[in-house]
C-alpha positions in Angstrom: 0.0 0.0 0.0 1.2 3.7 -0.3 3.4 5.0 2.4 1.6 6.1 5.5 2.7 9.1 7.7 4.1 6.7 10.2 6.6 5.6 7.6 7.5 9.1 6.3 11.3 9.6 6.6 11.9 5.8 7.1 14.1 3.9 4.8 13.7 0.6 3.1 16.0 -2.1 4.5 16.4 -3.5 1.0 17.3 -0.4 -1.1 18.3 1.9 1.8 16.3 4.6 0.2 13.0 6.3 1.2 10.1 4.1 1.4 7.9 4.3 -1.7 4.5 2.5 -1.8 5.5 0.8 1.4 4.1 -2.6 2.5 4.4 -4.2 5.9 4.4 -7.9 6.5 3.1 -9.6 9.7 6.7 -10.1 10.8 6.9 -6.3 11.1 9.4 -5.6 8.4 8.5 -2.7 6.0 9.7 -2.4 2.5 9.2 -0.6 -0.7 6.6 -2.5 -2.6 8.9 -3.0 -5.6 11.8 -4.1 -3.4 9.7 -6.7 -1.6 8.3 -8.0 -4.9 11.8 -8.3 -6.5 13.6 -9.8 -3.5 10.8 -12.2 -2.6 10.6 -13.5 -6.2 14.3 -14.1 -6.2 14.0 -16.2 -3.1 10.7 -17.9 -3.9 10.4 -21.4 -5.1 9.9 -21.5 -8.8 6.8 -23.7 -8.5 5.2 -21.9 -5.6 5.0 -18.4 -7.0 4.7 -16.9 -3.4 6.5 -13.9 -1.9 9.0 -14.4 1.0 10.2 -11.7 3.4 13.8 -11.1 2.3 14.9 -10.6 6.0 13.1 -13.4 7.8 12.4 -15.7 4.8 8.8 -16.0 6.1 6.3 -17.2 3.6 3.8 -14.4 3.1 0.3 -15.0 1.8 -1.6 -12.3 0.2 -4.2 -12.2 2.8 -1.6 -11.8 5.6 0.0 -8.7 4.2 -1.2 -5.3 5.4 -0.7 -4.0 1.9 -1.9 -5.9 -1.2 1.1 -8.0 -2.1 0.4 -10.1 -5.2 0.2 -13.8 -4.4 -1.2 -16.8 -6.2 -1.0 -18.1 -9.8 -0.9 -15.8 -12.7 -3.7 -16.1 -15.2 -6.0 -14.2 -17.5 -7.6 -12.3 -14.6 -4.3 -11.4 -13.1 -1.9 -8.5 -13.8 1.0 -9.7 -15.9 3.4 -7.2 -14.2 2.4 -7.6 -10.6 0.5 -10.9 -10.5 -2.4 -9.3 -8.7 -6.0 -9.9 -9.5 -7.5 -7.4 -11.9 -10.0 -5.0 -10.4 -9.8 -1.8 -12.5 -9.8 -0.5 -16.1 -8.1 2.6 -17.5 -10.3 4.2 -20.1 -7.5 6.5 -21.3 -5.1 3.7 -22.1 -7.7 0.9 -22.4 -5.6 -1.2 -20.0 -6.6 -3.6 -17.3 -5.2 -2.6 -13.8 -4.5 -4.3 -10.5 -4.5 -2.3 -7.3 -0.7 -1.6 -7.7 -1.2 -0.5 -11.3 -4.0 1.7 -10.2 -1.9 3.5 -7.6 1.1 3.8 -10.0 2.1 7.2 -11.3 1.2 6.4 -15.0 -2.5 6.2 -14.2 -3.0 8.8 -11.5 -4.5 11.4 -13.8 -6.5 8.9 -15.9 -10.1 8.0 -15.8 -10.0 4.7 -13.9 -13.1 2.7 -12.8 -14.0 -0.7 -11.5 -13.7 -3.4 -14.0 -17.4 -4.5 -13.7 -18.6 -1.0 -14.1 -16.1 -0.2 -17.0 -16.9 -3.3 -18.9 -20.6 -2.7 -19.0 -20.6 0.0 -21.8 -18.3 -2.3 -23.8 -20.6 -5.2 -23.3 -23.5 -3.0 -24.4 -21.6 -2.0 -27.5 -20.6 -5.5 -28.2 -24.2 -6.7 -27.6 -25.4 -4.0 -30.0 -22.8 -4.9 -32.5 -23.7 -8.6 -32.0 -27.3 -7.8 -32.6 -26.4 -5.8 -35.8 -24.2 -8.6 -37.0 -26.8 -11.2 -36.2 -29.4 -9.2 -38.2 -26.9 -8.8 -41.0 -26.1 -12.5 -40.9 -29.9 -13.3 -41.0 -30.4 -11.0 -43.9 -27.5 -12.5 -45.8 -28.8 -16.0 -45.0 -32.3 -14.9 -46.2 -30.8 -13.5 -49.4 -28.8 -16.7 -49.8 -32.0 -18.7 -49.3 -33.8 -16.6 -51.9 -30.9 -16.9 -54.4 -30.7 -20.6 -53.7 -34.4 -20.8 -54.5 -33.9 -18.9 -57.7 -31.0 -21.1 -58.6 -33.1 -24.2 -57.9 -35.9 -22.8 -60.0 -33.5 -22.0 -62.9 -31.9 -25.4 -62.6 -35.4 -27.0 -62.6 -36.3 -25.0 -65.7 -33.0 -26.0 -67.4 -33.7 -29.6 -66.7 -37.3 -29.2 -68.0 -35.9 -27.5 -71.1 -33.4 -30.3 -71.6 -36.3 -32.7 -71.6 -38.3 -30.6 -74.0 -35.3 -30.4 -76.4 -34.8 -34.1 -76.2 -38.6 -34.7 -76.7 -38.7 -32.2 -79.6 -35.8 -33.8 -81.4 -37.1 -37.3 -80.7 -40.4 -36.2 -82.3 -38.6 -34.6 -85.2 -36.4 -37.7 -85.7 -39.5 -39.9 -85.4 -41.4 -37.7 -87.9 -38.5 -37.6 -90.3 -38.1 -41.4 -90.0 -41.8 -41.9 -90.7 -41.6 -39.6 -93.8 -38.5 -41.5 -94.9 -40.4 -44.8 -94.6 -43.4 -43.5 -96.4 -41.3 -42.0 -99.2 -39.3 -45.3 -99.6 -42.5 -47.2 -99.5 -43.9 -45.1 -102.3 -40.8 -45.6 -104.3 -41.0 -49.4 -103.8 -44.6 -49.3 -104.8 -43.8 -47.4 -108.0 -40.9 -49.9 -108.6 -43.4 -52.8 -108.3 -45.8 -51.1 -110.6 -43.1 -50.5 -113.2 -42.1 -54.2 -113.1 -45.8 -55.3 -113.3 -46.5 -53.1 -116.3 -43.3 -54.3 -117.9 -44.2 -57.9 -117.4 -47.7 -57.2 -118.9 -46.1 -55.4 -121.8 -43.6 -58.2 -122.5 -46.4 -60.8 -122.2 -48.6 -59.0 -124.7 -45.8 -58.3 -127.1 -44.6 -61.9 -126.9 -48.2 -63.2 -127.6 -48.5 -60.9 -130.6 -45.1 -61.9 -131.8 -46.1 -65.6 -131.5 -49.4 -65.0 -133.3 -47.7 -63.1 -136.1 -45.1 -65.8 -136.3 -47.8 -68.5 -136.8 -49.4 -66.4 -139.5 -46.1 -65.9 -141.3 -45.5 -69.6 -141.2 -49.0 -70.3 -142.5 -48.6 -67.9 -145.3 -45.2 -69.2 -146.2 -46.7 -72.7 -146.6 -49.5 -71.2 -148.8 -46.9 -69.7 -151.0 -45.5 -73.2 -151.6 -48.9 -74.5 -152.9 -49.6 -75.1 -156.6 -51.2 -72.2 -158.4 -54.6 -74.0 -158.7 -54.8 -74.5 -155.0 -53.6 -71.1 -154.1 -56.2 -69.5 -156.5 -59.0 -71.5 -155.1 -58.3 -70.1 -151.6 -57.6 -66.6 -152.8 -60.5 -65.1 -151.0 -59.4 -66.5 -147.7 -55.8 -65.3 -148.3 -57.1 -61.8 -149.1 -59.1 -61.8 -145.9 -56.1 -62.8 -143.8 -54.0 -60.3 -145.6 -56.4 -57.5 -144.7 -56.3 -58.3 -140.9 -55.9 -55.4 -138.5 -52.4 -54.2 -137.9 -51.1 -54.8 -134.3 -50.8 -51.7 -132.3 -47.8 -51.9 -129.9 -48.8 -51.0 -126.3 -46.7 -48.6 -124.2 -44.3 -50.2 -121.8 -45.3 -47.8 -119.0 -48.7 -46.3 -118.7 -49.1 -42.4 -118.7 -50.7 -42.6 -115.2 -47.6 -44.3 -113.8 -45.3 -41.9 -115.6 -47.2 -39.0 -114.0 -46.8 -40.5 -110.5 -43.1 -41.0 -111.1 -42.7 -37.4 -112.3 -44.6 -36.0 -109.3 -42.6 -37.9 -106.8 -39.4 -37.0 -108.6 -40.2 -33.3 -108.3 -40.8 -33.7 -104.6 -37.6 -35.6 -104.1 -35.7 -33.1 -106.2 -36.5 -30.2 -103.8 -36.0 -32.3 -100.6 -32.3 -31.4 -100.1 -33.1 -27.7 -100.5 -35.9 -28.0 -98.0 -33.8 -29.9 -95.5 -30.9 -27.4 -95.9 -33.3 -24.4 -95.4 -34.8 -26.1 -92.4 -31.4 -26.8 -90.9 -30.2 -23.2 -91.5 -33.4 -21.8 -90.0 -33.0 -24.0 -87.0 -29.4 -23.0 -86.5 -30.2 -19.3 -86.9 -33.1 -19.7 -84.5 -31.1 -21.4 -81.8 -27.9 -19.3 -82.2 -29.6 -15.9 -82.5 -29.2 -13.7 -79.5 -32.5 -12.0 -78.6 -31.0 -10.0 -75.7 -32.5 -6.8 -74.4 -31.8 -3.8 -76.7 -32.5 -0.3 -75.3 -32.1 3.2 -76.8 -28.9 5.1 -76.1 -29.6 8.6 -74.9 -26.1 9.6 -75.8 -26.9 9.2 -79.5 -30.4 10.6 -79.5 -31.2 13.7 -81.5 -32.7 16.7 -79.8 -36.0 16.0 -81.6 -36.6 12.8 -79.8 -38.0 12.2 -76.3 -36.9 8.9 -74.8 -38.9 7.1 -72.1 -37.4 6.4 -68.7 -36.9 2.7 -69.4 -35.2 3.7 -72.8 -37.6 1.5 -74.7 -39.5 4.1 -76.5 -38.7 7.2 -78.6 -41.2 10.0 -79.4 -40.8 12.8 -81.9 -41.2 16.3 -80.7 -40.9 19.7 -82.3 -39.4 21.2 -79.2 -35.7 20.6 -79.2 -34.5 18.7 -76.1 -31.7 19.8 -73.9 -29.2 17.0 -74.1 -25.7 16.6 -72.5 -22.9 17.6 -74.8 -21.8 14.6 -76.8 -20.1 14.1 -80.1 -22.5 11.3 -81.0 -26.0 12.8 -81.4 -27.2 13.0 -85.0 -27.6 16.7 -86.0 -30.7 17.5 -88.0 -31.9 13.9 -88.0 -34.4 12.4 -85.6 -32.2 9.4 -85.0 -31.2 7.3 -82.0 -29.0 4.2 -81.8 -29.4 1.1 -79.7 -27.4 0.7 -76.5 -25.7 -2.5 -77.5 -23.2 -2.7 -80.3 -22.4 -6.0 -82.0 -19.2 -7.2 -83.6 -20.0 -10.9 -83.9 -22.9 -13.4 -83.7 -26.6 -13.4 -84.6 -28.9 -11.0 -82.9 -32.6 -10.0 -83.3 -34.9 -7.4 -81.8 -38.4 -6.1 -82.5 -39.9 -2.6 -82.7 -43.5 -1.4 -82.8 -44.2 1.6 -85.0 -46.9 4.2 -84.5 -47.0 7.0 -87.1 -48.7 10.4 -86.9 -50.1 12.3 -89.8 -47.5 12.4 -92.5 -45.0 10.7 -90.2 -42.5 8.0 -90.9 -39.7 5.9 -89.4 -36.5 4.0 -90.2 -35.6 0.6 -88.6 -32.4 -1.3 -89.2 -28.7 -1.2 -88.2 -25.9 1.3 -88.6 -22.1 1.1 -88.6 -20.0 2.5 -85.8 -18.6 5.2 -88.1 -21.9 6.1 -89.8 -21.9 9.5 -91.5 -24.3 11.8 -89.7 -26.0 13.1 -92.8 -26.2 9.9 -94.8 -28.9 7.3 -94.4 -28.0 4.8 -97.2 -26.4 1.4 -97.1 -23.2 2.5 -98.7 -22.9 5.1 -96.0 -23.2 2.6 -93.2 -27.0 2.4 -92.6 -28.9 -0.7 -93.6 -32.6 0.1 -92.8 -36.1 0.3 -94.3 -38.1 3.5 -94.3 -41.8 3.1 -93.5 -44.6 5.7 -94.0 -48.3 5.3 -93.9 -48.5 4.6 -97.6 -45.3 3.0 -98.7 -42.1 1.2 -97.6 -38.6 1.3 -99.2 -35.1 0.1 -98.5 -32.1 2.4 -98.0 -30.2 1.2 -101.0 -28.7 3.5 -103.6 -30.9 4.2 -105.4 -33.7 3.3 -102.9 -35.6 0.1 -103.5 -39.4 0.5 -103.4 -40.9 -2.4 -101.6 -44.2 -3.8 -102.9 -45.8 -5.1 -99.7 -49.3 -6.4 -99.2 -49.5 -4.3 -96.0 -47.5 -1.6 -94.3 -45.9 -3.3 -91.2 -46.6 -1.9 -87.8 -44.2 -4.2 -86.0 -40.8 -4.8 -87.5 -38.4 -7.6 -86.6 -34.7 -7.1 -87.3 -32.2 -10.0 -87.5 -28.5 -9.4 -87.8 -26.1 -12.1 -88.8 -22.7 -10.4 -88.5 -20.5 -13.2 -89.9 -22.8 -13.7 -92.9 -23.0 -10.0 -93.5 -26.8 -10.1 -93.6 -29.5 -7.8 -92.1 -33.1 -9.2 -92.5 -36.2 -7.2 -91.8 -39.6 -8.8 -91.6 -43.2 -8.1 -90.5 -43.1 -9.3 -86.9 -46.9 -9.9 -86.9 -47.1 -12.0 -90.1 -43.5 -13.1 -90.4 -43.6 -12.0 -94.0 -40.1 -10.8 -95.3 -39.6 -7.1 -95.9 -36.1 -6.8 -97.2 -32.6 -8.4 -96.7 -29.3 -6.4 -96.9 -26.0 -8.0 -97.6 -22.8 -6.3 -96.5 -19.3 -6.8 -95.3 -19.3 -5.4 -91.7 -16.2 -4.0 -90.1 -16.2 -2.8 -86.5 -19.3 -2.6 -84.4 -22.9 -2.2 -85.8 -25.7 -0.8 -83.7 -29.5 -1.0 -83.9 -30.7 2.0 -85.8 -34.0 3.9 -85.3 -35.4 7.2 -86.7 -38.9 8.6 -86.3 -40.4 12.0 -87.4 -43.5 14.1 -87.5 -45.7 14.9 -84.5 -47.6 11.9 -83.1 -45.0 9.4 -84.3 -43.2 7.1 -82.0 -41.5 3.7 -81.9 -41.3 1.2 -79.0 -38.9 -1.7 -78.5 -40.5 -5.0 -77.5 -39.2 -7.8 -75.4 
């Protein structure tokens, strides 16, 4: 404990100096606390970890000292420096203190409180943090559960689609196999009919040849008769000589020939039909129908884009747009947000035209000229008005359509250099451009006149 007035001026028998933080043992000896601790530890048994009076070698227990001398085993709740049990906490240094640390000079001016009291705010903060972390963990687990559910649904859908694909191709193979069997059966049937008519033809011709041979032989014999006998039977000979001439039948009937020719025409177009089907199937399966939106950075000041960037409306009031080198000057044009440099892609746009209005739908090259709207200038599109439709070729190609499309589908095949436009409602073709693309190409849209707008679908 600290020096008391009774010890003022006294000296420590160990260091011979003034007592500092003196402690007095039951034997009556008084020391500086630090001297007692050092000397006693030097004389203590290594395994006992107890303090001995350096003068009388008396074993001192903590509870027998008038001042708190650290005794007992060191542990998590004991001061590492003094071996005394921890009772205090210094908020300034965030250190755990024993009674000796508490009375030491380094913590005299600090905010020191009892450990149980000091720990409570930290426990409250930890508990609050624990609750926040628990809530965050629960939220993450909930999100994970939802995402796992989404993944499960997607995997289930994928498995279902796999089964649908297998079933579709099995049906296709079955149908193709059935058509193959039917076609081969018809060919075998025609083959049998050909052999049958051939046999009938050979039989009839052989019979006629035999009959004529018999007549020839009979006439040859008549020619060998005497003149008197031959003249007597002249009327009979004349009658036989005037017999109807044999008409040779056709080897194959016209009806059978017609059947063969009809089937031949069907078989002749079969490879083209199968190739077209295969190409359409590949194009359908490999075409990317990802979401296309309108790029406001390329929109002219005459167009108003919707918030979802799926619709463009013409306006006479010029829009205030951010400075950008991309907007088309003087043309009510906007490009799609996705540029393509490979693959097959498709998108669909619905068109609504005001009085005298029109629109353009197609694709444009990355370096398209701002004042040119033709294919050789990097724009492959069709122009649609309320009365007519034409392609942006040079010169323009007037398209004779049965009806003006109000929904246009665009298919881009980059590698093949092909842009196909069709009526999305009837699937009737509108026009196909062929080109050699270099760099990116973008969906291209233009619309003009009040009341006109276009909307991307899908």
